[in-house]
C-alpha positions in Angstrom: -13.8 -17.7 -7.1 -17.6 -17.5 -7.2 -19.3 -14.9 -9.2 -18.9 -11.5 -7.5 -21.1 -8.5 -8.2 -20.2 -4.8 -7.8 -22.4 -4.6 -4.7 -20.6 -7.6 -3.1 -17.2 -6.2 -3.9 -18.1 -2.8 -2.4 -19.3 -4.4 0.8 -16.3 -6.7 1.1 -13.9 -3.7 0.6 -15.7 -1.5 3.1 -16.1 -4.3 5.7 -12.4 -5.2 5.4 -11.1 -1.7 6.1 -13.6 -1.1 8.8 -12.0 -4.2 10.5 -8.7 -2.3 10.3 -10.2 0.7 12.2 -11.0 2.8 9.1 -14.1 5.1 9.1 -16.3 5.0 6.1 -17.0 8.4 4.5 -19.6 9.2 1.9 -18.9 9.8 -1.8 -18.5 13.4 -2.6 -20.5 15.1 -5.4 -19.5 14.7 -9.0 -19.2 18.5 -9.0 -16.0 19.4 -7.2 -16.7 21.4 -4.0 -16.1 25.0 -5.0 -13.3 24.1 -7.3 -13.4 25.7 -10.8 -10.2 24.1 -12.1 -11.9 20.9 -13.2 -15.4 20.1 -14.4 -16.0 16.9 -12.6 -14.5 14.8 -9.7 -12.1 12.7 -11.8 -10.5 10.4 -9.2 -11.1 9.0 -5.8 -8.5 11.2 -4.2 -9.8 14.4 -5.7 -12.2 15.4 -2.8 -9.5 14.5 -0.2 -6.7 16.7 -1.6 -6.8 19.3 1.3 -6.3 16.4 3.8 -3.6 14.8 1.7 -1.8 18.2 1.8 -2.0 18.4 5.6 -5.4 19.6 6.8 -6.9 17.4 9.6 -9.9 15.4 8.5 -12.8 15.5 10.9 -13.2 11.7 10.8 -9.6 10.9 11.6 -6.6 9.5 9.9 -7.9 6.2 8.6 -10.7 6.4 6.0 -12.4 4.2 3.4 -14.9 5.1 0.7 -16.5 4.5 -2.6 -16.2 7.6 -4.8 -18.2 8.2 -7.9 -16.1 9.7 -10.7 -16.4 11.0 -14.3 -13.7 11.3 -16.8 -14.3 12.3 -20.4 -10.7 12.9 -21.7 -10.8 9.6 -23.6 -14.5 9.6 -24.5 -13.7 8.5 -28.1 -12.3 5.2 -26.7 -15.7 4.4 -25.0 -17.3 1.5 -26.9 -14.3 -0.8 -26.5 -14.2 -3.5 -23.8 -12.9 -1.4 -20.8 -13.3 2.4 -21.1 -16.0 4.1 -19.1 -16.9 7.8 -18.6 -18.5 7.1 -15.2 -16.9 4.7 -12.7 -16.8 4.0 -9.0 -13.4 4.0 -7.2 -12.8 2.0 -4.0 -10.2 3.7 -1.8 -8.7 3.6 1.6 -6.6 6.4 3.1 -4.0 6.9 5.7 -3.5 10.5 6.5 -0.1 10.6 8.3 -0.9 7.2 10.0 0.4 4.0 8.6 2.6 3.7 5.4 4.2 1.2 3.1 4.6 -1.8 5.3 1.0 -1.8 6.6 -0.8 -1.0 3.3 1.1 -3.7 1.4 0.1 -6.2 4.1 -3.5 -5.1 4.0 -3.6 -5.3 0.2 -2.2 -8.8 0.3 -4.6 -10.0 2.9 -7.7 -8.5 1.1 -6.6 -10.1 -2.2 -5.7 -13.6 -0.9 -7.8 -14.2 2.2 -10.6 -16.8 1.9 -12.9 -14.3 3.7 -12.4 -11.7 1.0 -11.2 -12.1 -2.7 -9.4 -15.5 -2.2 -7.1 -15.1 -5.2 -4.4 -17.7 -5.7 -1.0 -16.3 -4.9 0.6 -17.6 -8.0 -1.9 -15.6 -10.1 -0.8 -12.3 -8.5 1.9 -10.0 -9.9 3.0 -6.6 -8.5 5.1 -3.7 -9.7 7.2 -1.3 -7.6 9.0 1.9 -8.4 12.4 1.5 -10.0 13.5 4.9 -8.7 14.5 8.3 -10.2 16.0 11.6 -9.1 13.0 12.2 -6.8 12.6 8.9 -5.0 15.0 6.0 -4.7 14.4 2.4 -5.9 11.7 1.0 -3.7 13.4 -2.0 -2.2 11.3 -1.8 0.9 8.1 -2.5 -0.9 9.8 -5.2 -3.1 11.0 -7.0 0.0 7.6 -6.7 1.7 5.8 -8.3 -1.2 8.4 -11.1 -1.3 8.1 -11.6 2.4 4.3 -12.0 2.1 4.7 -14.8 -0.5 4.6 -13.1 -3.9 7.0 -15.0 -6.2 10.1 -13.1 -6.9 9.6 -13.6 -10.7 6.2 -11.9 -10.3 7.6 -8.7 -8.7 8.6 -6.1 -11.3 10.6 -2.9 -11.0 9.0 -0.2 -13.3 9.9 3.4 -13.7 7.7 6.5 -14.0 7.1 5.7 -17.7 7.3 2.3 -19.5 6.3 1.8 -23.1 5.1 5.4 -23.2 2.7 4.9 -20.3 2.6 6.3 -16.8 3.4 3.5 -14.4 4.8 3.5 -10.9 4.7 7.2 -10.1 1.3 8.7 -9.4 0.2 12.3 -9.7 -3.1 13.9 -10.5 -1.7 16.8 -12.5 1.3 19.1 -12.9 0.7 20.5 -9.4 -0.2 18.8 -6.2 0.5 15.7 -4.1 2.4 12.8 -5.7 4.6 9.8 -5.0 5.7 6.3 -6.1 3.2 3.5 -6.1 2.9 -0.3 -6.2 0.3 -1.8 -8.5 -1.3 -5.2 -8.3 -2.2 -7.4 -11.3 -4.0 -10.6 -12.0 -2.1 -13.0 -14.3 -4.3 -14.4 -17.1 -3.9 -17.5 -19.1 -2.5 -15.6 -22.0 1.1 -16.6 -23.0 3.8 -14.0 -22.4 4.3 -11.7 -25.4 8.1 -12.2 -25.2 11.0 -12.6 -22.9 10.5 -9.1 -21.5 6.7 -9.4 -20.9 5.7 -7.4 -17.9 2.8 -5.4 -16.4 3.6 -2.4 -18.6 2.8 -4.4 -21.7 -0.4 -4.2 -23.6 -0.6 -7.9 -24.4 -3.4 -8.6 -21.9 -1.4 -11.1 -19.8 -1.5 -8.7 -16.8 -4.8 -7.1 -15.7 -4.5 -4.4 -13.1 -6.6 -4.8 -10.0 -5.4 -2.3 -7.4 -3.0 0.6 -6.8 -1.3 1.6 -3.6 0.1 5.2 -3.8 2.8 6.2 -1.3 2.0 9.9 -1.3 5.0 11.5 0.3 5.7 14.4 -2.1 4.1 17.6 -3.5 4.8 19.9 -6.4 3.6 23.3 -5.4 3.9 25.1 -8.7 4.0 23.9 -12.3 7.6 23.1 -13.4 8.9 23.4 -9.8 10.8 20.5 -8.2 8.9 18.2 -5.9 9.2 18.6 -2.2 8.6 16.1 0.7 5.1 16.4 2.3 5.2 17.2 6.0 3.3 14.0 6.6 3.2 10.9 4.4 -0.1 9.5 3.2 -1.5 6.3 1.7 -4.0 6.7 -1.2 -5.3 3.5 -2.8 -7.5 3.0 -5.8 -9.5 0.0 -7.0 -11.7 0.6 -10.1 -14.9 -1.2 -9.2 -16.1 -2.2 -12.6 -12.8 -3.3 -14.0 -11.9 -5.3 -10.9 -15.3 -7.2 -11.0 -14.6 -7.8 -14.7 -11.2 -9.3 -13.9 -12.4 -11.3 -10.9 -15.2 -13.0 -12.9 -13.1 -13.6 -16.0 -15.5 -11.4 -18.1 -14.5 -10.3 -21.6 -15.6 -6.7 -21.0 -16.8 -4.4 -18.2 -20.3 -4.4 -19.8 -20.9 -7.9 -18.4 -20.9 -6.6 -14.8 -24.2 -6.3 -12.9 -24.4 -2.5 -13.1 -24.2 -2.5 -16.9 -25.4 -5.8 -18.4 -29.1 -5.2 -17.7 -28.9 -1.9 -19.7 -27.5 -3.9 -22.6 -30.4 -6.2 -22.3 -32.9 -3.3 -22.4 -31.2 -2.1 -25.6 -31.6 -5.6 -27.1 -35.3 -5.5 -26.4 -35.7 -2.0 -27.8 -33.8 -2.7 -31.0 -34.6 -6.3 -31.6 -30.9 -6.9 -32.1 -28.6 -9.4 -30.3 -25.5 -8.2 -28.5 -22.4 -10.2 -29.1 -22.8 -10.9 -32.8 -21.6 -7.9 -34.7 -18.9 -5.4 -33.7 -20.6 -2.3 -34.8 -23.9 -3.2 -33.0 -21.9 -4.1 -29.8 -20.0 -0.8 -29.9 -23.2 1.2 -30.3 -24.8 -0.6 -27.4 -21.8 -0.1 -25.2 -21.6 3.6 -25.9 -25.3 4.1 -25.2 -25.0 2.1 -22.0 -22.1 4.0 -20.7 -23.2 7.5 -21.7 -26.7 7.1 -20.3 -25.3 5.9 -17.0 -23.0 8.9 -16.8 -25.8 11.3 -17.8 -28.1 9.8 -15.2 -25.4 10.3 -12.5 -24.7 13.9 -13.5 -28.4 14.9 -13.8 -29.2 13.2 -10.4 -26.1 14.3 -8.5 -26.2 16.2 -5.2 -25.4 19.3 -7.3 -27.4 18.5 -10.5 -26.1 19.7 -13.8 -28.4 20.3 -16.8 -27.5 20.3 -20.5 -26.1 23.5 -21.9 -23.5 24.8 -24.3 -20.7 25.5 -21.8 -18.8 23.6 -19.1 -20.3 20.6 -17.4 -23.6 21.2 -19.2 -21.8 20.9 -22.5 -20.2 17.6 -21.5 -23.6 16.3 -20.4 -25.3 17.5 -23.6 -22.6 15.7 -25.7 -23.1 12.4 -23.8 -26.9 12.5 -24.2 -26.7 13.4 -27.9 -24.1 10.7 -28.6 -26.4 8.2 -27.0 -29.3 9.4 -29.2 -27.2 9.3 -32.3 -26.0 5.7 -31.7 -29.6 4.7 -30.8 -30.6 6.1 -34.2 -28.2 3.6 -35.8 -29.9 0.8 -34.0 -33.3 2.1 -35.1 -34.3 2.8 -31.4 -36.8 5.6 -30.7 -34.7 8.0 -28.5 -37.7 8.6 -26.2 -37.5 4.9 -25.3 -34.0 5.3 -23.8 -35.7 6.5 -20.7 -36.1 2.8 -19.8 -32.3 2.6 -19.5 -32.2 5.8 -17.4 -34.9 4.3 -15.1 -32.9 1.2 -14.6 -29.9 3.2 -13.5 -32.0 5.3 -11.0 -33.3 2.1 -9.5 -30.0 0.2 -9.4 -28.0 3.0 -7.8 -30.5 4.7 -5.6 -29.6 2.8 -2.4 -25.9 3.8 -2.8 -26.6 7.3 -4.0 -30.0 8.5 -2.5 -29.7 11.8 -4.4 -30.8 9.8 -7.5 -34.2 9.0 -6.0 -34.6 12.6 -4.6 -33.8 14.0 -8.1 -35.5 11.4 -10.2 -38.0 14.0 -11.6 -35.2 16.3 -12.6 -33.4 13.4 -14.3 -36.4 12.3 -16.3 -37.6 15.9 -17.2 -34.2 17.1 -18.3 -33.5 14.0 -20.3 -36.8 14.2 -22.1 -36.2 17.9 -22.9 -32.8 17.2 -24.3 -34.2 14.3 -26.5 -36.7 16.7 -27.9 -34.2 19.5 -28.5 -31.8 17.1 -30.2 -34.5 15.7 -32.5 -35.1 19.4 -33.6 -31.3 19.8 -34.0 -31.1 16.8 -36.2 -33.7 18.3 -38.5 -31.9 21.6 -38.7 -28.5 19.9 -39.2 -29.9 17.8 -42.0 -31.1 20.9 -43.8 -27.6 22.5 -43.4 -25.9 19.3 -44.5 -28.0 19.3 -47.7 -27.1 22.9 -48.3 -23.4 22.2 -47.8 -23.3 19.2 -50.1 -25.8 20.1 -52.8 -23.4 22.1 -54.9 -20.1 20.5 -53.9 -17.6 19.9 -56.7 -15.1 18.1 -54.4 -15.7 14.6 -53.1 -14.3 15.5 -49.7 -16.2 17.6 -47.1 -13.8 20.1 -45.5 -13.0 19.3 -41.9 -13.9 22.9 -40.8 -17.3 22.5 -42.4 -17.9 19.3 -40.6 -16.9 20.9 -37.3 -19.2 23.8 -37.9 -22.0 21.3 -38.4 -21.1 19.8 -35.0 -20.3 23.0 -33.1 -23.1 25.2 -34.4 -25.9 22.7 -35.1 -24.9 19.9 -32.6 -24.6 17.6 -35.6 -22.5 14.5 -34.6 -19.4 13.8 -36.8 -20.5 10.2 -37.0 -23.8 11.3 -38.6 -22.0 13.6 -41.0 -19.7 10.7 -42.1 -22.6 8.3 -42.4 -24.7 10.7 -44.6 -21.6 11.7 -46.7 -21.0 8.0 -47.5 -24.6 7.7 -48.7 -23.8 10.5 -51.2 -20.5 9.0 -52.2 -18.6 11.7 -50.3 -15.8 11.6 -47.7 -15.1 13.8 -44.7 -11.6 15.1 -44.0 -11.4 13.7 -40.5 -7.9 14.9 -39.9 -9.0 18.5 -40.4 -12.1 17.9 -38.3 -10.0 16.5 -35.4 -7.6 19.5 -35.7 -10.6 21.9 -35.4 -12.0 19.9 -32.5 -8.6 19.9 -30.7 -8.3 23.7 -31.1 -11.8 24.0 -29.6 -10.8 21.8 -26.6 -7.7 23.9 -26.0 -9.7 27.1 -25.9 -12.2 25.4 -23.5 -9.3 24.5 -21.2 -7.8 27.9 -20.8 -9.8 28.6 -17.7 -8.7 25.4 -16.1 -5.0 25.1 -16.9 -4.0 23.6 -13.6 -5.6 21.4 -11.1 -4.3 23.2 -8.0 -4.0 26.8 -9.2 -6.2 28.3 -6.6 -8.2 25.1 -6.6 -8.3 22.3 -4.1 -5.0 23.1 -2.5 -6.5 26.4 -1.4 -3.2 28.2 -1.5 -4.6 31.3 -3.2 -6.4 33.6 -0.9 -8.5 34.9 -3.8 -10.1 31.5 -4.0 -10.9 31.6 -0.3 -12.5 35.0 -0.6 -14.9 33.8 -3.2 -15.7 30.8 -1.1 -16.6 33.0 1.8 -18.7 35.2 -0.4 -21.0 32.3 -1.3 -21.9 32.1 2.4 -22.8 35.8 2.5 -24.8 35.5 -0.7 -26.9 32.6 0.7 -27.5 34.5 3.9 -28.8 37.5 1.9 -31.0 35.3 -0.3 -32.6 33.6 2.7 -33.1 36.9 4.5 -35.3 38.2 1.7 -36.8 35.1 0.2 -37.2 32.8 3.2 -35.7 29.6 4.6 -36.9 27.6 1.6 -33.9 28.9 -0.2 -31.0 26.4 -0.3 -27.7 26.2 -2.1 -27.9 23.8 -5.1 -24.3 24.1 -6.3 -21.4 26.5 -6.8 -18.4 26.9 -9.0 -15.4 29.1 -8.2 -12.4 30.3 -10.2 -10.0 33.1 -9.3 -11.9 35.5 -11.5 -15.6 34.9 -10.5 -18.1 32.8 -8.6 -21.2 31.0 -9.7 -23.9 30.1 -7.2 -27.0 28.0 -7.8 -30.0 28.2 -5.3 -33.5 26.9 -5.0 -36.0 29.5 -6.3 -38.8 29.3 -8.8 -38.7 32.7 -10.6 -36.4 35.3 -12.1 -35.2 38.0 -9.7 -36.2 41.6 -10.5 -33.4 44.2 -11.0 -34.5 45.8 -7.7 -34.1 42.4 -5.9 -30.7 41.8 -7.4 -29.5 45.3 -6.2 -31.0 44.5 -2.7 -29.1 41.2 -2.5 -25.9 42.9 -3.7 -26.2 45.7 -1.2 -26.8 43.2 1.7 -23.6 41.3 0.8 -21.6 44.5 0.6 -23.0 45.5 4.0 -21.8 42.3 5.6 -18.4 42.8 4.0 -18.1 46.4 5.3 -18.9 45.3 8.8 -15.5 43.5 9.0 -16.9 40.3 10.6 -14.4 37.7 11.6 -14.8 34.3 10.0 -14.6 31.7 12.8 -13.7 28.0 12.1 -14.7 25.3 14.6 -14.6 21.5 14.4 -17.4 19.6 16.1 -19.6 16.6 16.0 -22.4 16.5 13.4 -24.9 16.5 16.2 -23.3 19.6 17.9 -23.3 21.3 14.5 -27.0 20.7 14.0 -27.8 21.8 17.6 -25.8 25.0 17.0 -28.0 25.9 14.0 -25.4 25.3 11.3 -26.7 24.8 7.8 -25.4 22.1 5.6 -27.0 20.3 2.6 -24.1 17.9 2.7 -24.5 16.8 6.4 -23.2 13.3 5.9 -20.3 14.2 3.6 -17.6 14.0 6.2 -19.2 11.6 8.7 -19.6 12.3 12.4 -17.2 15.2 12.7 -17.5 18.4 10.6 -16.0 21.8 10.1 -18.4 24.8 10.8 -17.7 28.3 9.7 -19.5 31.1 11.5 -19.7 34.7 10.2 -21.1 36.7 13.1 -24.9 36.4 13.3 -25.0 36.4 9.4 -24.1 32.8 8.5 -23.2 29.5 10.1 -22.6 26.6 7.7 -21.0 23.2 7.6 -18.3 23.4 5.0 -15.0 21.9 4.1 -13.4 24.6 1.8 -10.9 27.4 2.5 -12.2 30.7 3.8 -11.1 34.3 4.3 -10.3 35.3 7.8 -12.5 38.4 7.8 -15.3 39.7 5.6 -13.4 43.0 5.1 -10.8 41.1 3.0 -13.4 40.3 0.3 -13.6 43.7 -1.5 -16.7 44.8 -3.4 -19.3 42.2 -4.4 -21.0 42.7 -7.8 -23.7 40.5 -9.4 -23.1 40.3 -13.1 -25.8 37.9 -14.1 -28.9 36.1 -12.8 -30.4 33.3 -14.8 -32.1 29.9 -14.8 -30.0 26.9 -14.0 -32.7 24.2 -14.2 -36.3 23.7 -13.1 -36.8 25.4 -9.8 -33.1 26.5 -9.6 -31.7 29.9 -10.3 -28.0 30.9 -10.9 -26.1 34.0 -9.8 -22.8 34.9 -11.3 -20.8 37.5 -9.3 -17.3 39.0 -9.0 -15.2 40.6 -6.2 -13.3 43.8 -7.0 -11.0 46.0 -5.0 
């Protein structure tokens, strides 16, 4: 087919499903809406979990979207031909509406129709679930693909795991909605790797394009057996960059239109050519990926700024890895802003928050570059101290990790400098220290749905409700220029970011705290109503995410204290919240303050 860009594929996908009576919804924030169990939105279905579990969506039962996502669990693989930390996921959804027969038909039509992707039928292969104790062999889907024209030899039964990889059973975590799926592949010109070559192989003959999940089950607790959902859903996922790569026959995702211009900027800045040397190519791909992800996180609806914990830590690591690899290419790190500017310009039409937050993006990026340059200087001094009187030729892994964890000194730089001195680094020990550090960081987010998006824990709902009361108190005392700028909730505490340009005094903190507790003591019912977006505006409801759910929204009213457009779970009455206590007030970013608070009995 003719060259297809990311923008063309997005438009084709959205237009196709609109023609099938789907309503387009906006991408949710990269920061999960009041969910403390994960740092970022990691999959297209993540923001829709409450609706997959049975809650009615204000926009109906047929939806389509392009969701921005960030995954950093395989960050060390970035730099190859396909791994990305930021990606866009195309998805369409049936919430208790159509099921297998219809979605397989839609998928086939979109892939093969001359009006859409126009792929030759003999180049398509599909896999279906082979069955297990939870769900039978999916003969229905097999027969549907065969009926539509897919060659029988190109339809494969695969189990939950094949060759050590997850295959035709989809689940986001140990707890939550799940079900069998059917995956679609493009058959390349590569020869089969053997008589049993199939889509579960790593030989490159089969390139995945799309995934239809038949979400009919749920696991409510870790280790518990799965149960049927009350209503069956369809959840599809098409990775935008990888699909454009496959459709155009590119060798890597870095040839797509949203990434290639960034590579060209790096060529100009470094004076080096991409495509000649593996180490240069890898460095350019890492910088290209990490700067795109950093731009998206900094410019999100709920901006995150670099720090040493949580999302801020991930962002700091991405920026600093970019700077470190730029150093290898002899690129002045301050010049990397040219790549950041490209991403703001390229994505601003799809994600207007990037243009609104462009000053935040540039200022925070420049500050982090300056900080890291200082860190490099400090780290070099520490490195020299560590190695000056070494009797061994190998640097202990714990020492290398301390350079990284305490001084922000990248392991790649430690290895590079060690080689210059004729030394080695015990990478296995370093990796073990790093793994232990990661495990400690995960302890507060052990399960995706433990009081998270599923909203089954009332403690989570109480904290969610408390954010509304806190915002009301802040606006009462500091005016209507105060808006929510982000929040993060766990079962133990809440964190709330708001627009304000100075530190609160101890007296002001106590005043805000007292107001929230007054609202709680008044035992005000929390009323939930569904209405049109226009009706919500006319009623005076607040909502910085007005377009998040389209034309119909959920409004929560707490007496005459608060009225907000919101999609999360809430307490039924303020009396259920307990005692509200502010434990910290600090800066979050330029013009944004952060309050951390707890609820006690």
